[in-house]
N, C-alpha and C positions, 0 to 999 in steps of 0.2 A: 583612403578607402573606407566605406562606411558599412561594409557587409557584416552580417552576424556570424556567418559560417563559410561562406564561399570565398576561397582564396586565403583563408587565415592560416592554413598550412600550406607551405610554399617550398618548392624544390627549384633550385637554379642550377643550370649547368652552363659553363662557358661554351663547350662544344658537345654535340650529341648527334647521333645519327638520326634518331627519330624519337620524339616525346612520346607519341602514341605506342611506338613498339616497346619502349621501356615500361610504360604503364601496364601493357599487355602481358609482358613477361615476368614481372616480379610477383612474388607471393602476395596474395590478398591481405594478409595480416599487416603488410607494411603500408597499405593504402588506407585512406579515411575519406569519408563523404566531403566533397567540396574542395579537396585539395587541388593545387595547381602545379604543373611541372612546366618550366620554361627553360628554353635554351637561346643563347645569343647567336649561335652558329649551328644550324641544322644541316647535316651533310647528306642525309638519305631520306628526306621528307618525301611523302607520296600523297596522291589525291585519289579521287574516285577512279576505279578500274585500274589501279596500279600506276596511274601516270605519275611522272616525277614532278617534283616541285623545287625550283631554284630559288634561294633566298641569300642575298648578300649578308656577310657577317656583320652583326651589330647595327643593322639598319632596320630591321622589321620586327614583328612580333610573330614567334612561333612557339605555341604552347598547347598543353592539354588540360582539360578540366576532367576531373574524376567524380563520378557518382557511384555511390554504393547503395542502390535502392533496396529496401526490404522486401519488395514484390516486384512483379513485372510492370513496366511503364510503357507509354506510348512513345517509343523511340523517336518516331518521325516528327511528332508534335514537340518533343523536347528539343530536337534538333532545329526545328523552325523557331522556337523561342530563343535559342542561341543566335540564329540569324537575324532576328527581329532586334534583339539587344545591340548586336554588332551594327546593323543598319542605323539605328537610332543614335548610336554613340558617334558614328561617322557624320551624320547629318547635324548633329548638335555640337560638334567640336570643330567642324571644318565648313567650308562653303560647298562641300561635294553633295551633288544630288543623287545619292546612290539609291539602288533598288535591289531586291532579293530576286535572283534568277532561280526559281525553284529547281531542285530542292536545297542547294547547299552553296551557292555562289553569291557573292556580292559584287554588283557591277556599277560602274559610273560610265554612263553612256554605253559604248560597246565594248568596253575593257573591263577585265576582271581585277578586282582590287583585294579580294580576300575570299576565303572559302573554309569549308568545314568537312571533316572526315569523321563520322561516328562509327566507332568499333565497339563490340561487346565481347564479354568473356562469360562463360557459364560453368558452374559446377553441376554436372549432370543437366537437369532441367531448371535449376535455379540460377537466375541472373546474378553473377558475382560482382560484375563491375561494368560501367559504361565509360568509354574514353571519347571525349569531344575534342578532337584534334583541330586546331585553328591556326591558320596562317593569314597574316595581314601584311600587305606591302605598305610600309609606313614612309620610311625616308630614303628608300632605294630610288635612284633616278635612271639607272641603266639596266636594261634587261637584255638577255641573249637574243640575238637576231631572229631566231625562229619563233619567238613569242612577244617580241617587241610591239606588234601591232595589236596584240590581244591582252596585254597586261599593263597596269599602271599602278601608281602609288598615291598615298594621300599627298606627299610632297609634290609630286608632278602635277596633281590637280589643284594645288593651291599656291601656284606661282612660285614654286621652289622654296616655300617656307618650311623649315624643319618642324616636325611635331614631337613633343614630349612623349616618348613611348610609355614610360611609367604612369604618367597622367592618364594617357589613353586607356591602358589596361585597367587602371583602377575604375575609371568612369564606367568601362564596359561591365566589370564585375558588379559594380553598384546597380546597374540596370538589369543585369541578368538574374540576380538572386530572387527577386519577387516573381519574375517570370517563370522560374523553375517551380515555385509554389502554385502559381496559377495554372500551369501546365499539369501539375499532378492533380489539381481539382478539375481539370477539364473546362476551365473558364471560357465560356463562349465569347466574352468580349476580347479575350487574348486572341482567339481565333480570328475575330473580326479585324483586329489590329494587324495580325499577320497579313490577312488577305489584301488589306489596303496597301501594304508595301510590297506585294508580289508584282514582279515585272509582267506586264501584260494582263494584269486582272481586269476582267470585264471587256477584253478585247478578243478578236478572232486572230488565232495564230496557227502556225503550222507545227505539228508535233511528230516525233518519231517514237514508235512503240516497238519495243524489243529490237531496236536498231533499224526498223523499217519505216520510211517516211509515209505518213498518212496523206492520201491524195487530197482529201477535203479538209479545209481549216476548221478548228473547233474554238469555241469561246471558253476562256478560262473563268470559272464561277467560284474558284476559291478552294480551301481545303475543309475537310470534315473534322470530326472530333478526334480522329486518329492522325491527322496530319497528311492524309492522302489527297491527292490532286483531284478535283472534280471538274469536268469539262462538259460543255453542252455541244452536241453534234448538230449538224445541218438539219437532221431529222427530229430535232427536239428531244433527243435521247440524252440521259445523263450517264456518263461513264466515270469511273473512278480508278485511279492508277496509284500503285505504289511507287516509291522513288527509283526502284530498280527497273521498272517497266518503261517509263516515259521520260523523254527529254524534249525541252522546248528549245527550237532553234539548235538542235543537236549538231555537234560538229566533233568528230573523232579526234581531231588535231588540238582540241581545246587544252590549255594548260591545267594541270591539277594544281590546287592551291591550299593543301592542308598538310600538316605534318603527318 
């Protein structure tokens, strides 16, 4: 690992219900900027909207990255910076042609391979901590029947070759550290890089807004400086959505994939 501050403080647990839950519950004085909390066996992981996440013991990566920002930050842009680093790590260490399914899933073809759950805690109006909870299917080859058609792993997508999880994590953190700095600066080139990696970028897609399917397809034109999704309607209007509002190819039965 070649980072200057990210992951230099590291907590490891053999078994834990949820790395995000631990980080959210402990006193802020015990946390530091850039620390990583990882467990080999997460028993109570969750994803967006409280969906459960299944992870086999000692086969995947389930961990949380902590930020202790001095002021408010663009949470959605930072989250997408995490997704970009994850996507590039997968693409550069394996033969997987992964893409970001906005806002927080990593896909290989039509199957989910990893995902992110971003949670915050405030002291009054001041942002105290941000927990980026990540789950990546690495060497797991079997999944519960109800998600087997929607979930995959790096091992499954690379002809059954096991992946070194420690090396994968180190390479991910190496990529992510400069992206955090660029996100803090509102780097337009970072935004362009994220856009190029979003699934469906420049294409006409169907979206669901607040759980309701839009009748007319829209064209994904990328994210703005806050990380919000921008789409072009058939009437040439530009609409902007936060991650809570819209889903691309929304399916309520989708697997949650973050701790």
